[in-house]
C-alpha positions in Angstrom: 0.0 0.0 0.0 1.4 3.4 -1.0 2.0 5.8 1.9 0.6 9.3 1.7 2.6 12.4 2.3 1.3 15.3 4.5 0.0 17.3 1.5 -2.0 14.4 0.1 -3.4 13.6 3.5 -4.5 17.2 4.1 -6.2 17.3 0.7 -8.1 14.1 1.4 -9.1 15.2 4.9 -10.4 18.5 3.4 -12.7 16.5 1.1 -14.4 14.6 4.0 -17.3 17.1 4.4 -18.0 17.1 0.7 -18.0 13.3 0.5 -20.2 13.0 3.5 -22.8 15.5 2.1 -22.9 13.4 -1.1 -23.4 10.2 0.8 -26.3 11.7 2.9 -28.0 13.0 -0.3 -27.6 9.6 -2.0 -29.0 7.7 1.0 -32.0 10.2 1.3 -32.9 9.7 -2.4 -32.3 5.9 -2.3 -34.6 5.4 0.7 -37.4 7.5 -0.8 -37.0 5.6 -4.1 -37.3 2.3 -2.2 -40.6 3.4 -0.8 -39.3 4.2 2.7 -39.9 7.3 4.8 -37.0 9.6 5.8 -36.7 11.6 9.1 -34.6 14.7 9.1 -34.1 18.0 11.0 -35.2 21.1 9.1 -35.4 24.6 10.5 -35.6 23.5 14.1 -38.3 20.8 13.4 -38.1 17.0 13.1 -39.7 16.2 9.7 -40.9 12.9 8.4 -40.9 12.8 4.5 -42.7 10.2 2.5 -42.1 8.8 -1.0 -45.2 10.4 -2.4 -43.8 13.8 -1.6 -45.8 14.6 1.5 -44.2 15.4 4.8 -45.3 16.0 8.4 -43.8 17.6 11.4 -43.1 15.1 14.2 -42.0 17.6 16.8 -40.1 20.9 17.3 -36.5 20.6 18.3 -34.7 22.4 21.1 -32.4 25.2 20.0 -28.8 24.0 19.3 -26.2 24.4 22.1 -23.4 26.7 20.9 -20.0 25.1 21.6 -16.6 26.7 21.0 -14.1 24.4 19.3 -12.0 22.6 21.9 -14.5 23.3 24.7 -15.2 20.4 27.0 -18.8 19.7 28.0 -19.9 17.3 30.7 -23.3 15.6 30.8 -24.8 15.7 34.2 -26.3 12.3 35.3 -29.8 12.5 36.7 
């Protein structure tokens, strides 16, 4: 197996978000084409989309929690 240099590794790592976006879009379309429903978050709501083009709101979502890169968060056990 060929080893990658730092420049090639950085280039490939920079493409990860682009590849992930394409994979999510492909999975979304593939599931609807197979007759399955898809659940996604859109504008602060949890939406269920159906293959016939209809959709319904399942529930509103809580506002996202802002986090600074590198910040540590601890979940409090209840």
